[in-house]
N, C-alpha and C positions, 0 to 999 in steps of 0.2 A: 524573360520570366519575370523581372521584376514588375512589368506593368503587369503582368495578367494578374500575379498576386495583389496588386495596388487595386486593381479595377474589382477583383473578388471580394474585397474587404471592403470595399465602400458599396458594392451593390449588397452585399450579403453580410453586415457587420456581426449578425449573428455568430456566423460560421465562423468569424476570424475568433472571436471570443471562446467559442468551442474546442479551437484548435490551440489555443493559448493556456486555456484551462488545463487540456490534457498534457499540454507540455509541463506545467506547473506540477500535476499529480505524478507524473513520470520524475520529476528532477525531484522530488521532495519524500516522496510514500515510501520508495523503494531503499534506498540511503539511508532514509531516519530508521527505519524498521531494523537493518542490517546492524547497522550502529548499537540501536538498542540490545539487539541480541547478544553482540559481542561484548559490549560491556557487562549486561547482566551475566554473561556466561564467565568472566574472568573475575570477577569479585568473590570474596569467599567466602560469604554468608548466603546461605540459601534460600533465606527469607523473597529475595530478590526474585528468585527462580520459578517459585511457587508463585507469584505477584504475577510474573510474566507470564508465566502459564494459565492461569487462572484468567488473566484479560484476555489472553490469545484464545480461550477458548470459549469466551463469553458470546453470546448472542451478538451483541453489538459491534464485536470485532468480526465474526463471522458475515456479518450485515456489510458492514465496511468494505473487507475483502471482497465480496462478492459484487458489490457495487464500483469500485473501482476496477476490476477485473474487466467488469461488463463495457463499463463505461472507456475506458482508457488503455485496455490491455497490458496492463501493470499486474504483475503476479508478485503480492505479497506472500512475506511466506504463512505458511498455514501451520495449524497447532500438528504437533508431534502423535499418530494414534497413539492410544492407550495401551498397553499391553497386558493381556490378562494375565491374572497371579495364578501360577501354576503350583499345586499342590506339593 
């Protein structure tokens, strides 16, 4: 198996780069967002909760979520749906 991987990586270096980047994305993004959400949830102030909610509902974050999911199948947390105010 090792010989096959080495031969493919020598013949198609771009493919090996893609798989390395895929592994890095899987290793970094999912735990990073989980830790960030846990830290924000445990802090006593609500300012960081609002800042994280604002960031997670921004176009930049939603674009990043779509891109990371499309490219590497890493499911980043999506913002919670807003509840409608009931009279």
